[in-house]
C-alpha positions as CSV (number, residue, x, y, z in Angstrom):
1,M,-17.3,-22.8,67.6
2,K,-20.5,-23.6,69.5
3,A,-22.0,-20.2,68.6
4,L,-21.1,-20.7,64.9
5,S,-22.6,-24.1,64.9
6,A,-25.8,-22.8,66.5
7,T,-26.0,-20.0,63.8
8,I,-25.6,-22.6,61.0
9,A,-28.3,-24.8,62.6
10,L,-30.7,-21.9,62.8
11,V,-30.1,-21.1,59.1
12,L,-30.9,-24.7,58.2
13,A,-33.8,-25.2,60.6
14,A,-35.7,-21.9,60.1
15,P,-37.2,-22.8,56.7
16,V,-38.5,-26.1,58.1
17,A,-40.0,-24.3,61.2
18,F,-41.8,-21.8,59.0
19,A,-43.0,-24.5,56.7
20,Q,-44.6,-26.3,59.7
21,D,-46.1,-23.2,61.2
22,G,-47.5,-21.7,58.1
23,N,-46.6,-19.0,55.6
24,A,-44.2,-16.3,56.9
25,D,-46.3,-13.6,55.3
26,D,-49.4,-14.7,57.3
27,R,-47.4,-14.2,60.5
28,G,-46.1,-10.7,59.6
29,W,-42.5,-11.9,59.6
30,K,-40.1,-12.5,56.7
31,G,-36.7,-14.2,56.9
32,T,-33.6,-14.9,54.9
33,G,-30.9,-17.6,55.5
34,E,-27.5,-17.6,53.8
35,L,-24.9,-20.4,53.8
36,G,-21.5,-20.6,52.0
37,F,-18.7,-23.2,52.1
38,V,-15.3,-23.4,50.4
39,S,-12.8,-26.2,50.6
40,S,-9.5,-26.8,48.8
41,S,-7.0,-29.6,48.9
42,G,-3.8,-30.8,47.2
43,N,-0.5,-29.0,47.8
44,S,-2.3,-27.1,50.5
45,R,-5.6,-27.4,52.3
46,S,-8.1,-24.9,53.6
47,D,-11.8,-24.6,54.3
48,S,-14.2,-21.9,55.4
49,I,-17.8,-21.6,56.2
50,N,-20.1,-18.6,56.7
51,A,-23.7,-18.4,57.7
52,K,-26.3,-15.6,58.1
53,L,-29.8,-15.4,59.4
54,N,-32.1,-12.4,59.3
55,F,-35.7,-11.9,60.4
56,K,-37.8,-8.8,59.5
57,F,-41.2,-7.6,60.6
58,E,-43.1,-4.5,59.7
59,D,-46.7,-3.3,60.2
60,A,-48.4,0.1,60.5
61,Q,-46.7,0.9,63.8
62,W,-43.6,-1.2,64.3
63,K,-40.4,-2.4,62.5
64,H,-38.3,-5.2,63.9
65,D,-35.0,-6.5,62.5
66,L,-33.1,-9.5,64.1
67,F,-29.9,-11.0,62.8
68,A,-27.1,-13.6,63.5
69,A,-23.9,-14.2,61.5
70,G,-20.9,-16.5,61.8
71,F,-17.6,-17.1,60.0
72,R,-15.0,-19.7,60.5
73,Q,-11.9,-20.6,58.5
74,R,-9.1,-23.2,58.8
75,A,-5.8,-23.4,56.9
76,E,-3.0,-25.8,56.7
77,Q,0.1,-24.7,58.6
78,T,3.6,-26.1,58.9
79,V,4.6,-26.8,62.5
80,L,8.1,-27.8,63.8
81,A,8.0,-30.3,66.6
82,D,11.7,-29.4,67.2
83,P,12.5,-25.8,66.2
84,A,16.2,-26.8,65.7
85,D,15.3,-29.7,63.4
86,P,13.7,-28.9,59.9
87,D,12.9,-32.6,59.4
88,S,10.5,-32.5,62.3
89,A,8.0,-30.4,60.3
90,T,4.4,-31.6,60.2
91,R,1.4,-30.0,58.5
92,V,-1.7,-29.4,60.6
93,M,-5.0,-27.6,60.1
94,E,-5.3,-24.6,62.3
95,V,-8.1,-22.1,62.8
96,S,-7.3,-18.8,61.2
97,A,-10.6,-16.9,61.6
98,N,-13.5,-17.4,64.0
99,R,-16.2,-14.8,64.7
100,Y,-19.9,-14.5,65.3
101,E,-22.3,-11.5,65.6
102,L,-25.8,-11.1,67.0
103,G,-28.1,-8.1,67.1
104,G,-31.5,-6.5,66.6
105,T,-33.4,-3.3,66.2
106,T,-36.9,-2.3,67.2
107,A,-38.5,0.9,65.8
108,R,-41.8,2.6,66.7
109,K,-43.1,4.5,63.7
110,L,-44.1,8.1,64.1
111,D,-45.5,8.4,60.6
112,D,-44.8,6.9,57.1
113,R,-41.2,8.2,57.0
114,N,-40.0,8.6,60.6
115,A,-39.5,6.3,63.6
116,L,-37.8,6.1,67.0
117,Y,-35.5,3.0,67.4
118,A,-33.6,1.0,69.9
119,S,-30.7,-1.2,68.8
120,L,-28.4,-3.9,70.3
121,R,-25.3,-5.5,68.7
122,Y,-22.8,-8.0,70.0
123,E,-19.7,-9.3,68.2
124,N,-17.1,-11.9,69.2
125,D,-13.9,-12.3,67.1
126,D,-10.9,-14.4,68.1
127,F,-8.6,-12.8,65.6
128,A,-9.5,-9.1,65.5
129,A,-8.4,-6.1,67.5
130,F,-11.1,-6.7,70.1
131,D,-12.3,-10.0,71.6
132,Y,-15.8,-8.6,71.7
133,Q,-17.7,-5.4,71.0
134,A,-21.1,-4.8,72.6
135,T,-23.2,-1.8,71.6
136,V,-26.6,-0.4,72.7
137,S,-28.1,2.6,70.9
138,V,-31.3,4.6,70.6
139,G,-32.2,7.3,68.0
140,W,-34.2,8.4,65.0
141,G,-34.9,6.4,61.8
142,H,-35.9,7.9,58.5
143,Q,-37.3,6.2,55.4
144,A,-35.8,8.3,52.6
145,I,-37.0,6.1,49.6
146,K,-39.5,3.3,49.5
147,S,-40.8,2.0,46.1
148,D,-41.2,-1.3,44.3
149,D,-37.6,-1.1,43.1
150,T,-35.7,1.0,45.6
151,N,-35.4,1.2,49.4
152,L,-33.2,3.6,51.4
153,Y,-33.4,3.8,55.2
154,F,-31.3,5.7,57.7
155,E,-30.7,5.5,61.5
156,V,-28.8,7.9,63.6
157,G,-28.5,8.3,67.4
158,P,-26.3,8.1,70.5
159,G,-25.2,4.9,72.1
160,Y,-22.8,3.2,74.5
161,K,-20.1,0.6,73.6
162,H,-18.2,-1.9,75.8
163,V,-15.1,-3.6,74.3
164,K,-12.4,-6.0,75.4
165,D,-8.9,-5.5,74.0
166,R,-7.6,-8.8,72.4
167,V,-3.9,-8.1,73.3
168,T,-4.1,-6.6,76.8
169,G,-7.3,-8.2,78.0
170,D,-8.5,-4.8,79.3
171,S,-12.2,-3.9,79.1
172,D,-13.4,-0.4,78.4
173,G,-16.7,1.4,77.9
174,Y,-17.5,4.7,76.2
175,F,-20.3,6.7,74.6
176,I,-20.6,6.6,70.8
177,G,-22.5,8.1,67.9
178,R,-24.2,5.5,65.7
179,G,-25.3,5.7,62.1
180,K,-26.7,3.0,59.8
181,M,-27.8,3.0,56.1
182,D,-29.8,0.2,54.5
183,Y,-30.1,0.3,50.7
184,S,-31.5,-2.0,48.1
185,H,-32.3,-1.6,44.4
186,K,-33.9,-4.0,41.9
187,L,-31.9,-3.9,38.7
188,T,-34.0,-6.5,36.8
189,E,-36.8,-8.9,37.6
190,N,-34.4,-11.3,39.3
191,T,-31.2,-9.2,40.1
192,S,-30.8,-6.9,43.0
193,L,-28.1,-4.7,44.7
194,V,-28.0,-4.5,48.5
195,D,-25.7,-2.4,50.7
196,T,-25.6,-1.9,54.5
197,F,-23.3,0.6,56.1
198,L,-22.8,0.8,59.9
199,V,-20.6,3.3,61.8
200,E,-20.1,3.4,65.6
201,A,-17.9,6.4,66.4
202,G,-16.4,7.1,69.8
203,S,-13.4,8.8,71.4
204,D,-11.5,5.6,71.8
205,N,-12.3,3.9,68.5
206,T,-14.5,4.2,65.4
207,Y,-15.9,1.0,64.0
208,M,-17.2,0.9,60.4
209,Q,-18.7,-2.0,58.5
210,N,-20.0,-2.1,54.9
211,D,-21.8,-5.1,53.4
212,F,-22.3,-5.0,49.6
213,G,-24.0,-7.7,47.6
214,V,-25.4,-8.7,44.3
215,Q,-28.3,-11.2,44.5
216,V,-29.7,-13.2,41.6
217,A,-33.0,-15.0,42.2
218,M,-33.4,-18.5,40.8
219,S,-37.0,-18.8,42.2
220,S,-39.2,-17.1,44.7
221,R,-37.4,-18.9,47.5
222,L,-33.8,-19.6,46.3
223,A,-31.1,-17.1,45.2
224,I,-27.3,-16.9,44.7
225,K,-25.6,-13.9,46.4
226,A,-22.1,-12.6,45.9
227,G,-21.0,-10.3,48.8
228,L,-18.1,-8.1,49.8
229,Q,-17.7,-7.1,53.4
230,H,-15.3,-4.5,54.8
231,R,-14.7,-4.1,58.6
232,H,-12.5,-1.3,60.0
233,N,-11.4,-0.1,63.4
234,T,-9.5,3.2,63.5
235,D,-7.6,2.4,66.8
236,V,-6.1,-1.1,67.2
237,P,-3.1,-2.6,69.1
238,D,0.3,-2.8,67.5
239,G,0.6,-5.7,65.1
240,V,-3.1,-5.9,64.4
241,K,-4.5,-4.8,61.1
242,K,-7.2,-2.1,61.0
243,T,-9.2,-3.6,58.1
244,D,-10.7,-7.0,57.5
245,R,-12.2,-8.0,54.2
246,L,-14.4,-11.0,53.4
247,T,-15.6,-12.1,49.9
248,T,-18.5,-14.6,49.8
249,V,-20.7,-16.5,47.4
250,N,-23.7,-17.9,49.3
251,L,-26.9,-19.8,48.7
252,V,-29.8,-17.8,49.9
253,Y,-33.2,-19.1,51.1
254,N,-36.1,-16.7,51.6
255,F,-38.9,-17.7,53.9
């Protein structure tokens, strides 16, 4: 919960910090903050919040990409104070999802199309197959398309992953192959498609994540984004689902 609160605070505070220090473009950095909240009440209650923060930098020699994300959900559950007495039932709010993710990539350009990169990613999830997944990777990046309307960038290389099983509590490390695709396309002057696909393939487990979104700009700073996220682990403990899905509608602030 503390990590998620810190992520949300960064999303809200970053625009203020940039406004105080000057224009982000003058510093060579650009950032995006996203925040979404849903609450329902009545016959049942639930609430959820998700936040994302991303910083990007690019010049003639370097590309940097830093990110943080968090998701937390609570839902009303019926709890029996006495399992033998149905009348002892009470309704309480319990956490049903809680995770955060941190990471970054640094790439040294070889030319206009190619680069060498190093990447780190850490994920903590209280309700997934693994308590945490930590990955380090190095490899080659390639800019396949870069125009005013379309961007397509690939990364591929070897890496190492360390995980902790949620059920057994055992920790394990193994070598992986990592691949990533970043795609964006401008449909109209104010509407864009974005998609990021990540795969970390190893002998013990293959992790895949795809984030697809449609973003509609309301101004140069503000936008609304509808997103669909799929997260999949090929090898999970019994009783744990392999795939998690998350649908979001977020307010986006560009700085």
